[in-house]
PQR file of N, CA, C, O and H, with PARSE charges and radii, in Angstrom:
ATOM      1  N   UNK A   1       3.980 -29.755 -24.009 -0.4000 1.5000
ATOM      2  CA  UNK A   1       2.961 -29.050 -23.389 -0.0000 2.0000
ATOM      3  C   UNK A   1       3.479 -28.531 -21.932  0.5500 1.7000
ATOM      4  O   UNK A   1       3.775 -29.378 -21.089 -0.5500 1.4000
ATOM      5  N   UNK A   2       3.593 -27.099 -21.627 -0.4000 1.5000
ATOM      6  CA  UNK A   2       3.842 -26.825 -20.393 -0.0000 2.0000
ATOM      7  C   UNK A   2       2.475 -26.771 -19.466  0.5500 1.7000
ATOM      8  O   UNK A   2       2.052 -25.659 -19.151 -0.5500 1.4000
ATOM      9  H   UNK A   2       3.353 -26.411 -22.312  0.4000 1.0000
ATOM     10  N   UNK A   3       1.931 -27.700 -19.121 -0.4000 1.5000
ATOM     11  CA  UNK A   3       0.653 -27.930 -18.099 -0.0000 2.0000
ATOM     12  C   UNK A   3       0.951 -27.166 -17.008  0.5500 1.7000
ATOM     13  O   UNK A   3      -0.034 -26.482 -16.731 -0.5500 1.4000
ATOM     14  H   UNK A   3       2.275 -28.603 -19.377  0.4000 1.0000
ATOM     15  N   UNK A   4       2.025 -26.936 -16.130 -0.4000 1.5000
ATOM     16  CA  UNK A   4       2.239 -26.291 -15.092 -0.0000 2.0000
ATOM     17  C   UNK A   4       1.730 -24.699 -15.424  0.5500 1.7000
ATOM     18  O   UNK A   4       1.015 -24.017 -14.689 -0.5500 1.4000
ATOM     19  H   UNK A   4       2.825 -27.492 -16.355  0.4000 1.0000
ATOM     20  N   UNK A   5       2.298 -24.303 -16.732 -0.4000 1.5000
ATOM     21  CA  UNK A   5       1.886 -23.116 -17.057 -0.0000 2.0000
ATOM     22  C   UNK A   5       0.501 -22.817 -17.319  0.5500 1.7000
ATOM     23  O   UNK A   5       0.080 -21.709 -16.987 -0.5500 1.4000
ATOM     24  H   UNK A   5       2.878 -24.857 -17.329  0.4000 1.0000
ATOM     25  N   UNK A   6      -0.255 -23.637 -17.860 -0.4000 1.5000
ATOM     26  CA  UNK A   6      -1.775 -23.469 -18.264 -0.0000 2.0000
ATOM     27  C   UNK A   6      -2.138 -23.537 -16.832  0.5500 1.7000
ATOM     28  O   UNK A   6      -2.588 -22.460 -16.444 -0.5500 1.4000
ATOM     29  H   UNK A   6       0.087 -24.537 -18.130  0.4000 1.0000
ATOM     30  N   UNK A   7      -2.102 -24.198 -16.173 -0.4000 1.5000
ATOM     31  CA  UNK A   7      -2.526 -24.550 -14.612 -0.0000 2.0000
ATOM     32  C   UNK A   7      -2.332 -23.164 -14.017  0.5500 1.7000
ATOM     33  O   UNK A   7      -3.289 -22.649 -13.438 -0.5500 1.4000
ATOM     34  H   UNK A   7      -1.737 -25.074 -16.488  0.4000 1.0000
ATOM     35  N   UNK A   8      -1.199 -22.530 -14.107 -0.4000 1.5000
ATOM     36  CA  UNK A   8      -1.267 -21.388 -13.216 -0.0000 2.0000
ATOM     37  C   UNK A   8      -2.021 -20.171 -13.929  0.5500 1.7000
ATOM     38  O   UNK A   8      -2.609 -19.314 -13.269 -0.5500 1.4000
ATOM     39  H   UNK A   8      -0.422 -22.949 -14.577  0.4000 1.0000
ATOM     40  N   UNK A   9      -1.953 -20.158 -15.466 -0.4000 1.5000
ATOM     41  CA  UNK A   9      -2.847 -19.148 -16.106 -0.0000 2.0000
ATOM     42  C   UNK A   9      -4.227 -19.134 -15.637  0.5500 1.7000
ATOM     43  O   UNK A   9      -4.790 -18.114 -15.239 -0.5500 1.4000
ATOM     44  H   UNK A   9      -1.476 -20.854 -16.002  0.4000 1.0000
ATOM     45  N   UNK A  10      -4.900 -20.598 -15.709 -0.4000 1.5000
ATOM     46  CA  UNK A  10      -6.294 -20.776 -15.385 -0.0000 2.0000
ATOM     47  C   UNK A  10      -6.574 -20.528 -13.679  0.5500 1.7000
ATOM     48  O   UNK A  10      -7.628 -20.059 -13.250 -0.5500 1.4000
ATOM     49  H   UNK A  10      -4.444 -21.426 -16.032  0.4000 1.0000
ATOM     50  N   UNK A  11      -5.628 -20.864 -12.972 -0.4000 1.5000
ATOM     51  CA  UNK A  11      -5.966 -20.557 -11.624 -0.0000 2.0000
ATOM     52  C   UNK A  11      -5.959 -18.977 -11.162  0.5500 1.7000
ATOM     53  O   UNK A  11      -6.358 -18.613 -10.056 -0.5500 1.4000
ATOM     54  H   UNK A  11      -4.771 -21.245 -13.320  0.4000 1.0000
ATOM     55  N   UNK A  12      -5.423 -18.053 -12.219 -0.4000 1.5000
ATOM     56  CA  UNK A  12      -5.674 -16.669 -12.138 -0.0000 2.0000
ATOM     57  C   UNK A  12      -6.992 -16.240 -12.992  0.5500 1.7000
ATOM     58  O   UNK A  12      -7.328 -15.058 -13.070 -0.5500 1.4000
ATOM     59  H   UNK A  12      -5.099 -18.348 -13.118  0.4000 1.0000
ATOM     60  N   UNK A  13      -7.679 -17.244 -13.597 -0.4000 1.5000
ATOM     61  CA  UNK A  13      -8.743 -16.918 -14.524 -0.0000 2.0000
ATOM     62  C   UNK A  13      -8.324 -16.110 -15.510  0.5500 1.7000
ATOM     63  O   UNK A  13      -8.818 -14.987 -15.612 -0.5500 1.4000
ATOM     64  H   UNK A  13      -7.406 -18.204 -13.534  0.4000 1.0000
ATOM     65  N   UNK A  14      -7.484 -16.493 -16.266 -0.4000 1.5000
ATOM     66  CA  UNK A  14      -7.047 -15.613 -17.301 -0.0000 2.0000
ATOM     67  C   UNK A  14      -7.157 -16.305 -18.539  0.5500 1.7000
ATOM     68  O   UNK A  14      -6.911 -17.510 -18.605 -0.5500 1.4000
ATOM     69  H   UNK A  14      -7.083 -17.405 -16.184  0.4000 1.0000
ATOM     70  N   UNK A  15      -7.553 -15.547 -19.649 -0.4000 1.5000
ATOM     71  CA  UNK A  15      -7.528 -16.326 -21.157 -0.0000 2.0000
ATOM     72  C   UNK A  15      -5.988 -16.226 -21.544  0.5500 1.7000
ATOM     73  O   UNK A  15      -5.180 -15.675 -20.796 -0.5500 1.4000
ATOM     74  H   UNK A  15      -7.752 -14.569 -19.595  0.4000 1.0000
ATOM     75  N   UNK A  16      -5.676 -16.733 -22.628 -0.4000 1.5000
ATOM     76  CA  UNK A  16      -4.165 -16.606 -23.198 -0.0000 2.0000
ATOM     77  C   UNK A  16      -4.072 -15.230 -23.770  0.5500 1.7000
ATOM     78  O   UNK A  16      -2.986 -14.654 -23.838 -0.5500 1.4000
ATOM     79  H   UNK A  16      -6.332 -17.181 -23.235  0.4000 1.0000
ATOM     80  N   UNK A  17      -5.195 -14.684 -24.186 -0.4000 1.5000
ATOM     81  CA  UNK A  17      -5.257 -13.271 -24.694 -0.0000 2.0000
ATOM     82  C   UNK A  17      -4.985 -12.241 -23.667  0.5500 1.7000
ATOM     83  O   UNK A  17      -4.251 -11.269 -23.842 -0.5500 1.4000
ATOM     84  H   UNK A  17      -6.077 -15.152 -24.131  0.4000 1.0000
ATOM     85  N   UNK A  18      -5.595 -12.508 -22.640 -0.4000 1.5000
ATOM     86  CA  UNK A  18      -5.562 -11.442 -21.497 -0.0000 2.0000
ATOM     87  C   UNK A  18      -3.871 -11.772 -20.889  0.5500 1.7000
ATOM     88  O   UNK A  18      -3.182 -10.794 -20.597 -0.5500 1.4000
ATOM     89  H   UNK A  18      -6.192 -13.298 -22.498  0.4000 1.0000
ATOM     90  N   UNK A  19      -3.513 -12.644 -20.792 -0.4000 1.5000
ATOM     91  CA  UNK A  19      -1.992 -12.775 -20.292 -0.0000 2.0000
ATOM     92  C   UNK A  19      -1.084 -12.140 -21.250  0.5500 1.7000
ATOM     93  O   UNK A  19      -0.279 -11.251 -20.971 -0.5500 1.4000
ATOM     94  H   UNK A  19      -4.073 -13.438 -21.029  0.4000 1.0000
ATOM     95  N   UNK A  20      -1.279 -12.672 -22.420 -0.4000 1.5000
ATOM     96  CA  UNK A  20      -0.386 -11.926 -23.597 -0.0000 2.0000
ATOM     97  C   UNK A  20      -0.301 -10.588 -23.551  0.5500 1.7000
ATOM     98  O   UNK A  20       0.779  -9.998 -23.597 -0.5500 1.4000
ATOM     99  H   UNK A  20      -1.934 -13.394 -22.647  0.4000 1.0000
ATOM    100  N   UNK A  21      -1.536  -9.956 -23.448 -0.4000 1.5000
ATOM    101  CA  UNK A  21      -1.740  -8.470 -23.340 -0.0000 2.0000
ATOM    102  C   UNK A  21      -0.940  -7.916 -22.268  0.5500 1.7000
ATOM    103  O   UNK A  21      -0.141  -7.002 -22.476 -0.5500 1.4000
ATOM    104  H   UNK A  21      -2.414 -10.434 -23.411  0.4000 1.0000
ATOM    105  N   UNK A  22      -1.129  -8.447 -21.104 -0.4000 1.5000
ATOM    106  CA  UNK A  22      -0.240  -7.991 -19.918 -0.0000 2.0000
ATOM    107  C   UNK A  22       1.183  -8.005 -20.069  0.5500 1.7000
ATOM    108  O   UNK A  22       1.931  -7.078 -19.759 -0.5500 1.4000
ATOM    109  H   UNK A  22      -1.778  -9.189 -20.935  0.4000 1.0000
ATOM    110  N   UNK A  23       1.592  -9.345 -20.670 -0.4000 1.5000
ATOM    111  CA  UNK A  23       2.947  -9.434 -20.721 -0.0000 2.0000
ATOM    112  C   UNK A  23       3.491  -8.823 -22.007  0.5500 1.7000
ATOM    113  O   UNK A  23       4.707  -8.921 -22.170 -0.5500 1.4000
ATOM    114  H   UNK A  23       0.985 -10.098 -20.923  0.4000 1.0000
ATOM    115  N   UNK A  24       2.797  -8.226 -22.914 -0.4000 1.5000
ATOM    116  CA  UNK A  24       3.216  -7.475 -23.906 -0.0000 2.0000
ATOM    117  C   UNK A  24       3.724  -8.374 -25.265  0.5500 1.7000
ATOM    118  O   UNK A  24       4.546  -7.951 -26.078 -0.5500 1.4000
ATOM    119  H   UNK A  24       1.809  -8.146 -22.782  0.4000 1.0000
ATOM    120  N   UNK A  25       3.155  -9.509 -25.326 -0.4000 1.5000
ATOM    121  CA  UNK A  25       3.475 -10.393 -26.562 -0.0000 2.0000
ATOM    122  C   UNK A  25       2.174 -10.776 -27.259  0.5500 1.7000
ATOM    123  O   UNK A  25       1.143 -10.667 -26.595 -0.5500 1.4000
ATOM    124  H   UNK A  25       2.487  -9.853 -24.666  0.4000 1.0000
ATOM    125  N   UNK A  26       2.107 -11.146 -28.330 -0.4000 1.5000
ATOM    126  CA  UNK A  26       0.758 -11.728 -28.915 -0.0000 2.0000
ATOM    127  C   UNK A  26       0.181 -13.153 -28.251  0.5500 1.7000
ATOM    128  O   UNK A  26       0.791 -13.951 -27.541 -0.5500 1.4000
ATOM    129  H   UNK A  26       2.945 -11.235 -28.870  0.4000 1.0000
ATOM    130  N   UNK A  27      -0.994 -13.193 -28.653 -0.4000 1.5000
ATOM    131  CA  UNK A  27      -1.542 -14.539 -28.213 -0.0000 2.0000
ATOM    132  C   UNK A  27      -1.023 -15.644 -28.720  0.5500 1.7000
ATOM    133  O   UNK A  27      -0.922 -16.615 -27.970 -0.5500 1.4000
ATOM    134  H   UNK A  27      -1.490 -12.544 -29.231  0.4000 1.0000
ATOM    135  N   UNK A  28      -0.586 -15.745 -30.075 -0.4000 1.5000
ATOM    136  CA  UNK A  28      -0.212 -16.548 -30.700 -0.0000 2.0000
ATOM    137  C   UNK A  28       1.103 -17.220 -30.248  0.5500 1.7000
ATOM    138  O   UNK A  28       1.276 -18.437 -30.183 -0.5500 1.4000
ATOM    139  H   UNK A  28      -0.667 -14.956 -30.685  0.4000 1.0000
ATOM    140  N   UNK A  29       1.961 -16.311 -29.960 -0.4000 1.5000
ATOM    141  CA  UNK A  29       3.266 -16.579 -29.305 -0.0000 2.0000
ATOM    142  C   UNK A  29       3.032 -17.001 -27.895  0.5500 1.7000
ATOM    143  O   UNK A  29       3.781 -17.887 -27.484 -0.5500 1.4000
ATOM    144  H   UNK A  29       1.820 -15.322 -30.013  0.4000 1.0000
ATOM    145  N   UNK A  30       2.186 -16.561 -27.123 -0.4000 1.5000
ATOM    146  CA  UNK A  30       1.849 -17.177 -25.747 -0.0000 2.0000
ATOM    147  C   UNK A  30       1.620 -18.515 -26.063  0.5500 1.7000
ATOM    148  O   UNK A  30       2.352 -19.405 -25.631 -0.5500 1.4000
ATOM    149  H   UNK A  30       1.577 -15.841 -27.457  0.4000 1.0000
ATOM    150  N   UNK A  31       0.557 -18.746 -26.861 -0.4000 1.5000
ATOM    151  CA  UNK A  31       0.005 -20.002 -27.119 -0.0000 2.0000
ATOM    152  C   UNK A  31       1.200 -21.120 -27.404  0.5500 1.7000
ATOM    153  O   UNK A  31       1.173 -22.223 -26.858 -0.5500 1.4000
ATOM    154  H   UNK A  31      -0.037 -18.023 -27.212  0.4000 1.0000
ATOM    155  N   UNK A  32       2.072 -20.785 -28.162 -0.4000 1.5000
ATOM    156  CA  UNK A  32       3.276 -21.518 -28.476 -0.0000 2.0000
ATOM    157  C   UNK A  32       3.997 -21.894 -27.497  0.5500 1.7000
ATOM    158  O   UNK A  32       4.490 -23.022 -27.451 -0.5500 1.4000
ATOM    159  H   UNK A  32       2.094 -19.889 -28.606  0.4000 1.0000
ATOM    160  N   UNK A  33       4.149 -21.040 -26.625 -0.4000 1.5000
ATOM    161  CA  UNK A  33       4.764 -21.006 -25.643 -0.0000 2.0000
ATOM    162  C   UNK A  33       4.350 -21.965 -24.401  0.5500 1.7000
ATOM    163  O   UNK A  33       5.111 -22.650 -23.719 -0.5500 1.4000
ATOM    164  H   UNK A  33       3.749 -20.125 -26.662  0.4000 1.0000
ATOM    165  N   UNK A  34       2.853 -21.825 -24.280 -0.4000 1.5000
ATOM    166  CA  UNK A  34       2.208 -22.636 -23.191 -0.0000 2.0000
ATOM    167  C   UNK A  34       2.243 -24.142 -23.828  0.5500 1.7000
ATOM    168  O   UNK A  34       2.335 -25.099 -23.060 -0.5500 1.4000
ATOM    169  H   UNK A  34       2.234 -21.269 -24.835  0.4000 1.0000
ATOM    170  N   UNK A  35       2.175 -24.323 -25.107 -0.4000 1.5000
ATOM    171  CA  UNK A  35       2.017 -25.636 -25.697 -0.0000 2.0000
ATOM    172  C   UNK A  35       3.317 -26.316 -25.822  0.5500 1.7000
ATOM    173  O   UNK A  35       3.447 -27.468 -26.234 -0.5500 1.4000
ATOM    174  H   UNK A  35       2.100 -23.545 -25.731  0.4000 1.0000
ATOM    175  N   UNK A  36       4.339 -25.489 -25.417 -0.4000 1.5000
ATOM    176  CA  UNK A  36       5.935 -26.207 -25.700 -0.0000 2.0000
ATOM    177  C   UNK A  36       6.366 -26.069 -26.931  0.5500 1.7000
ATOM    178  O   UNK A  36       7.411 -26.659 -27.204 -0.5500 1.4000
ATOM    179  H   UNK A  36       4.234 -24.553 -25.082  0.4000 1.0000
ATOM    180  N   UNK A  37       5.808 -25.400 -27.818 -0.4000 1.5000
ATOM    181  CA  UNK A  37       6.183 -25.408 -29.458 -0.0000 2.0000
ATOM    182  C   UNK A  37       7.151 -24.275 -29.396  0.5500 1.7000
ATOM    183  O   UNK A  37       7.702 -24.053 -30.474 -0.5500 1.4000
ATOM    184  H   UNK A  37       4.959 -24.921 -27.596  0.4000 1.0000
ATOM    185  N   UNK A  38       7.453 -23.595 -28.523 -0.4000 1.5000
ATOM    186  CA  UNK A  38       8.440 -22.380 -28.487 -0.0000 2.0000
ATOM    187  C   UNK A  38       8.750 -22.073 -27.062  0.5500 1.7000
ATOM    188  O   UNK A  38       7.935 -21.941 -26.148 -0.5500 1.4000
ATOM    189  H   UNK A  38       7.005 -23.775 -27.648  0.4000 1.0000
ATOM    190  N   UNK A  39      10.123 -21.973 -27.005 -0.4000 1.5000
ATOM    191  CA  UNK A  39      11.000 -21.384 -25.656 -0.0000 2.0000
ATOM    192  C   UNK A  39      10.817 -19.748 -25.779  0.5500 1.7000
ATOM    193  O   UNK A  39      11.015 -19.074 -26.790 -0.5500 1.4000
ATOM    194  H   UNK A  39      10.785 -22.080 -27.747  0.4000 1.0000
ATOM    195  N   UNK A  40      10.370 -19.274 -24.435 -0.4000 1.5000
ATOM    196  CA  UNK A  40      10.602 -17.792 -24.352 -0.0000 2.0000
ATOM    197  C   UNK A  40      12.103 -17.456 -24.244  0.5500 1.7000
ATOM    198  O   UNK A  40      13.051 -18.173 -23.922 -0.5500 1.4000
ATOM    199  H   UNK A  40      10.209 -19.822 -23.614  0.4000 1.0000
ATOM    200  N   UNK A  41      12.035 -15.867 -24.689 -0.4000 1.5000
ATOM    201  CA  UNK A  41      13.508 -15.367 -24.457 -0.0000 2.0000
ATOM    202  C   UNK A  41      13.361 -15.167 -23.038  0.5500 1.7000
ATOM    203  O   UNK A  41      12.276 -15.283 -22.468 -0.5500 1.4000
ATOM    204  H   UNK A  41      11.266 -15.284 -24.950  0.4000 1.0000
ATOM    205  N   UNK A  42      14.609 -14.821 -22.368 -0.4000 1.5000
ATOM    206  CA  UNK A  42      14.751 -14.601 -21.075 -0.0000 2.0000
ATOM    207  C   UNK A  42      13.728 -13.325 -20.650  0.5500 1.7000
ATOM    208  O   UNK A  42      13.117 -13.306 -19.582 -0.5500 1.4000
ATOM    209  H   UNK A  42      15.490 -14.727 -22.831  0.4000 1.0000
ATOM    210  N   UNK A  43      13.660 -12.391 -21.547 -0.4000 1.5000
ATOM    211  CA  UNK A  43      12.801 -11.188 -21.335 -0.0000 2.0000
ATOM    212  C   UNK A  43      11.264 -11.456 -21.434  0.5500 1.7000
ATOM    213  O   UNK A  43      10.392 -10.937 -20.737 -0.5500 1.4000
ATOM    214  H   UNK A  43      14.157 -12.407 -22.415  0.4000 1.0000
ATOM    215  N   UNK A  44      11.099 -12.390 -22.460 -0.4000 1.5000
ATOM    216  CA  UNK A  44       9.544 -12.882 -22.402 -0.0000 2.0000
ATOM    217  C   UNK A  44       9.358 -13.529 -21.213  0.5500 1.7000
ATOM    218  O   UNK A  44       8.403 -13.135 -20.543 -0.5500 1.4000
ATOM    219  H   UNK A  44      11.807 -12.812 -23.027  0.4000 1.0000
ATOM    220  N   UNK A  45      10.096 -14.520 -20.730 -0.4000 1.5000
ATOM    221  CA  UNK A  45       9.986 -15.313 -19.629 -0.0000 2.0000
ATOM    222  C   UNK A  45       9.702 -14.694 -18.363  0.5500 1.7000
ATOM    223  O   UNK A  45       8.831 -15.144 -17.619 -0.5500 1.4000
ATOM    224  H   UNK A  45      10.872 -14.840 -21.274  0.4000 1.0000
ATOM    225  N   UNK A  46      10.523 -13.499 -18.032 -0.4000 1.5000
ATOM    226  CA  UNK A  46      10.379 -12.725 -17.087 -0.0000 2.0000
ATOM    227  C   UNK A  46       9.015 -11.806 -16.917  0.5500 1.7000
ATOM    228  O   UNK A  46       8.511 -11.451 -15.851 -0.5500 1.4000
ATOM    229  H   UNK A  46      11.230 -13.134 -18.636  0.4000 1.0000
ATOM    230  N   UNK A  47       8.619 -11.559 -18.069 -0.4000 1.5000
ATOM    231  CA  UNK A  47       7.232 -10.867 -18.292 -0.0000 2.0000
ATOM    232  C   UNK A  47       6.057 -11.693 -18.175  0.5500 1.7000
ATOM    233  O   UNK A  47       4.937 -11.293 -17.859 -0.5500 1.4000
ATOM    234  H   UNK A  47       9.029 -11.847 -18.935  0.4000 1.0000
ATOM    235  N   UNK A  48       6.393 -12.877 -18.453 -0.4000 1.5000
ATOM    236  CA  UNK A  48       4.958 -14.002 -18.066 -0.0000 2.0000
ATOM    237  C   UNK A  48       5.165 -14.387 -16.674  0.5500 1.7000
ATOM    238  O   UNK A  48       4.246 -14.646 -15.897 -0.5500 1.4000
ATOM    239  H   UNK A  48       7.303 -13.203 -18.710  0.4000 1.0000
ATOM    240  N   UNK A  49       6.106 -14.408 -16.458 -0.4000 1.5000
ATOM    241  CA  UNK A  49       6.326 -14.890 -14.728 -0.0000 2.0000
ATOM    242  C   UNK A  49       5.952 -13.856 -14.004  0.5500 1.7000
ATOM    243  O   UNK A  49       5.423 -14.089 -12.917 -0.5500 1.4000
ATOM    244  H   UNK A  49       6.853 -14.198 -17.089  0.4000 1.0000
ATOM    245  N   UNK A  50       6.135 -12.516 -14.431 -0.4000 1.5000
ATOM    246  CA  UNK A  50       5.893 -11.272 -13.527 -0.0000 2.0000
ATOM    247  C   UNK A  50       4.142 -11.479 -13.479  0.5500 1.7000
ATOM    248  O   UNK A  50       3.556 -11.553 -12.398 -0.5500 1.4000
ATOM    249  H   UNK A  50       6.565 -12.327 -15.314  0.4000 1.0000
ATOM    250  N   UNK A  51       3.454 -11.553 -14.738 -0.4000 1.5000
ATOM    251  CA  UNK A  51       1.914 -11.495 -14.498 -0.0000 2.0000
ATOM    252  C   UNK A  51       1.630 -12.724 -13.705  0.5500 1.7000
ATOM    253  O   UNK A  51       0.858 -12.561 -12.760 -0.5500 1.4000
ATOM    254  H   UNK A  51       3.929 -11.493 -15.615  0.4000 1.0000
ATOM    255  N   UNK A  52       2.080 -13.865 -13.894 -0.4000 1.5000
ATOM    256  CA  UNK A  52       1.596 -14.923 -13.049 -0.0000 2.0000
ATOM    257  C   UNK A  52       2.189 -15.074 -11.614  0.5500 1.7000
ATOM    258  O   UNK A  52       1.813 -15.950 -10.835 -0.5500 1.4000
ATOM    259  H   UNK A  52       2.707 -13.997 -14.661  0.4000 1.0000
ATOM    260  N   UNK A  53       3.069 -14.223 -11.354 -0.4000 1.5000
ATOM    261  CA  UNK A  53       3.872 -14.217 -10.021 -0.0000 2.0000
ATOM    262  C   UNK A  53       4.427 -15.589  -9.689  0.5500 1.7000
ATOM    263  O   UNK A  53       3.956 -16.243  -8.759 -0.5500 1.4000
ATOM    264  H   UNK A  53       3.375 -13.511 -11.986  0.4000 1.0000
ATOM    265  N   UNK A  54       5.512 -16.066 -10.508 -0.4000 1.5000
ATOM    266  CA  UNK A  54       6.348 -17.050 -10.309 -0.0000 2.0000
ATOM    267  C   UNK A  54       7.626 -17.020 -10.761  0.5500 1.7000
ATOM    268  O   UNK A  54       7.831 -16.186 -11.644 -0.5500 1.4000
ATOM    269  H   UNK A  54       5.895 -15.535 -11.263  0.4000 1.0000
ATOM    270  N   UNK A  55       8.680 -17.779 -10.368 -0.4000 1.5000
ATOM    271  CA  UNK A  55      10.027 -17.545 -10.695 -0.0000 2.0000
ATOM    272  C   UNK A  55      10.438 -17.945 -12.300  0.5500 1.7000
ATOM    273  O   UNK A  55      10.319 -19.084 -12.751 -0.5500 1.4000
ATOM    274  H   UNK A  55       8.514 -18.457  -9.651  0.4000 1.0000
ATOM    275  N   UNK A  56      10.899 -16.886 -12.995 -0.4000 1.5000
ATOM    276  CA  UNK A  56      11.001 -17.039 -14.238 -0.0000 2.0000
ATOM    277  C   UNK A  56      11.924 -18.122 -14.933  0.5500 1.7000
ATOM    278  O   UNK A  56      11.931 -18.454 -16.119 -0.5500 1.4000
ATOM    279  H   UNK A  56      10.996 -15.960 -12.628  0.4000 1.0000
ATOM    280  N   UNK A  57      12.660 -18.563 -13.941 -0.4000 1.5000
ATOM    281  CA  UNK A  57      13.706 -19.719 -14.252 -0.0000 2.0000
ATOM    282  C   UNK A  57      12.969 -20.849 -14.499  0.5500 1.7000
ATOM    283  O   UNK A  57      13.576 -21.714 -15.131 -0.5500 1.4000
ATOM    284  H   UNK A  57      12.654 -18.294 -12.978  0.4000 1.0000
ATOM    285  N   UNK A  58      11.741 -21.118 -14.158 -0.4000 1.5000
ATOM    286  CA  UNK A  58      11.005 -22.431 -14.155 -0.0000 2.0000
ATOM    287  C   UNK A  58      10.883 -22.738 -15.855  0.5500 1.7000
ATOM    288  O   UNK A  58      10.896 -23.894 -16.279 -0.5500 1.4000
ATOM    289  H   UNK A  58      11.248 -20.416 -13.645  0.4000 1.0000
ATOM    290  N   UNK A  59      10.779 -21.697 -16.647 -0.4000 1.5000
ATOM    291  CA  UNK A  59      10.971 -21.958 -18.183 -0.0000 2.0000
ATOM    292  C   UNK A  59      12.244 -22.647 -18.599  0.5500 1.7000
ATOM    293  O   UNK A  59      12.249 -23.201 -19.698 -0.5500 1.4000
ATOM    294  H   UNK A  59      10.768 -20.758 -16.304  0.4000 1.0000
ATOM    295  N   UNK A  60      13.179 -22.672 -17.949 -0.4000 1.5000
ATOM    296  CA  UNK A  60      14.435 -23.215 -18.148 -0.0000 2.0000
ATOM    297  C   UNK A  60      15.039 -24.275 -17.441  0.5500 1.7000
ATOM    298  O   UNK A  60      16.226 -24.578 -17.563 -0.5500 1.4000
ATOM    299  H   UNK A  60      13.175 -22.222 -17.056  0.4000 1.0000
ATOM    300  N   UNK A  61      14.224 -24.845 -16.699 -0.4000 1.5000
ATOM    301  CA  UNK A  61      14.346 -26.083 -15.885 -0.0000 2.0000
ATOM    302  C   UNK A  61      13.890 -27.432 -16.950  0.5500 1.7000
ATOM    303  O   UNK A  61      12.980 -27.381 -17.777 -0.5500 1.4000
ATOM    304  H   UNK A  61      13.260 -24.599 -16.601  0.4000 1.0000
ATOM    305  N   UNK A  62      14.653 -28.451 -16.717 -0.4000 1.5000
ATOM    306  CA  UNK A  62      14.414 -29.659 -17.290 -0.0000 2.0000
ATOM    307  C   UNK A  62      13.058 -29.997 -17.272  0.5500 1.7000
ATOM    308  O   UNK A  62      12.458 -30.290 -18.306 -0.5500 1.4000
ATOM    309  H   UNK A  62      15.393 -28.492 -16.045  0.4000 1.0000
ATOM    310  N   UNK A  63      12.447 -29.974 -15.986 -0.4000 1.5000
ATOM    311  CA  UNK A  63      11.214 -30.469 -15.375 -0.0000 2.0000
ATOM    312  C   UNK A  63      10.806 -29.362 -14.339  0.5500 1.7000
ATOM    313  O   UNK A  63      11.560 -28.871 -13.499 -0.5500 1.4000
ATOM    314  H   UNK A  63      12.935 -29.736 -15.146  0.4000 1.0000
ATOM    315  N   UNK A  64       9.374 -29.027 -14.556 -0.4000 1.5000
ATOM    316  CA  UNK A  64       8.689 -28.454 -13.481 -0.0000 2.0000
ATOM    317  C   UNK A  64       8.004 -29.306 -12.454  0.5500 1.7000
ATOM    318  O   UNK A  64       6.968 -29.902 -12.750 -0.5500 1.4000
ATOM    319  H   UNK A  64       8.761 -29.426 -15.238  0.4000 1.0000
ATOM    320  N   UNK A  65       8.656 -29.406 -10.995 -0.4000 1.5000
ATOM    321  CA  UNK A  65       8.345 -30.414 -10.242 -0.0000 2.0000
ATOM    322  C   UNK A  65       6.897 -29.582  -9.609  0.5500 1.7000
ATOM    323  O   UNK A  65       6.724 -28.378  -9.796 -0.5500 1.4000
ATOM    324  H   UNK A  65       9.497 -28.922 -10.754  0.4000 1.0000
ATOM    325  N   UNK A  66       6.001 -30.383  -8.904 -0.4000 1.5000
ATOM    326  CA  UNK A  66       5.055 -29.819  -8.060 -0.0000 2.0000
ATOM    327  C   UNK A  66       5.389 -28.770  -7.295  0.5500 1.7000
ATOM    328  O   UNK A  66       4.606 -27.822  -7.241 -0.5500 1.4000
ATOM    329  H   UNK A  66       6.141 -31.361  -8.752  0.4000 1.0000
ATOM    330  N   UNK A  67       6.683 -28.743  -6.520 -0.4000 1.5000
ATOM    331  CA  UNK A  67       7.246 -27.713  -5.781 -0.0000 2.0000
ATOM    332  C   UNK A  67       7.149 -26.520  -6.486  0.5500 1.7000
ATOM    333  O   UNK A  67       6.717 -25.530  -5.895 -0.5500 1.4000
ATOM    334  H   UNK A  67       7.319 -29.513  -6.564  0.4000 1.0000
ATOM    335  N   UNK A  68       7.472 -26.451  -7.619 -0.4000 1.5000
ATOM    336  CA  UNK A  68       7.614 -24.912  -8.488 -0.0000 2.0000
ATOM    337  C   UNK A  68       6.238 -24.349  -8.346  0.5500 1.7000
ATOM    338  O   UNK A  68       6.124 -23.238  -7.827 -0.5500 1.4000
ATOM    339  H   UNK A  68       7.823 -27.255  -8.099  0.4000 1.0000
ATOM    340  N   UNK A  69       5.154 -25.013  -8.762 -0.4000 1.5000
ATOM    341  CA  UNK A  69       3.920 -24.525  -8.632 -0.0000 2.0000
ATOM    342  C   UNK A  69       3.468 -24.121  -7.399  0.5500 1.7000
ATOM    343  O   UNK A  69       2.809 -23.091  -7.259 -0.5500 1.4000
ATOM    344  H   UNK A  69       5.246 -25.916  -9.184  0.4000 1.0000
ATOM    345  N   UNK A  70       3.840 -25.016  -6.287 -0.4000 1.5000
ATOM    346  CA  UNK A  70       3.443 -24.828  -4.813 -0.0000 2.0000
ATOM    347  C   UNK A  70       3.852 -23.430  -4.380  0.5500 1.7000
ATOM    348  O   UNK A  70       3.107 -22.776  -3.650 -0.5500 1.4000
ATOM    349  H   UNK A  70       4.376 -25.853  -6.401  0.4000 1.0000
ATOM    350  N   UNK A  71       5.071 -22.931  -4.827 -0.4000 1.5000
ATOM    351  CA  UNK A  71       5.732 -21.920  -4.551 -0.0000 2.0000
ATOM    352  C   UNK A  71       5.458 -20.885  -5.161  0.5500 1.7000
ATOM    353  O   UNK A  71       5.889 -19.861  -4.631 -0.5500 1.4000
ATOM    354  H   UNK A  71       5.677 -23.462  -5.420  0.4000 1.0000
ATOM    355  N   UNK A  72       4.688 -20.719  -6.433 -0.4000 1.5000
ATOM    356  CA  UNK A  72       4.561 -19.617  -7.230 -0.0000 2.0000
ATOM    357  C   UNK A  72       3.372 -18.968  -6.755  0.5500 1.7000
ATOM    358  O   UNK A  72       2.985 -17.925  -7.282 -0.5500 1.4000
ATOM    359  H   UNK A  72       4.338 -21.551  -6.864  0.4000 1.0000
TER
END
């Protein structure tokens, strides 16, 4: 599970559906990404990161440290 991603979404008071619509993907796709069941493509990572205002490369780091959330 990408707990950091869920926390970022919740900090913006968004549902999975709302975020998915803004990113142009289905809610089920977003849910799989958030739950760690699927990795986003670079394009999708950029769209999600744009909606939540963080660096899209976080998706491709081995571990997201507290510092990545603090800077987002």
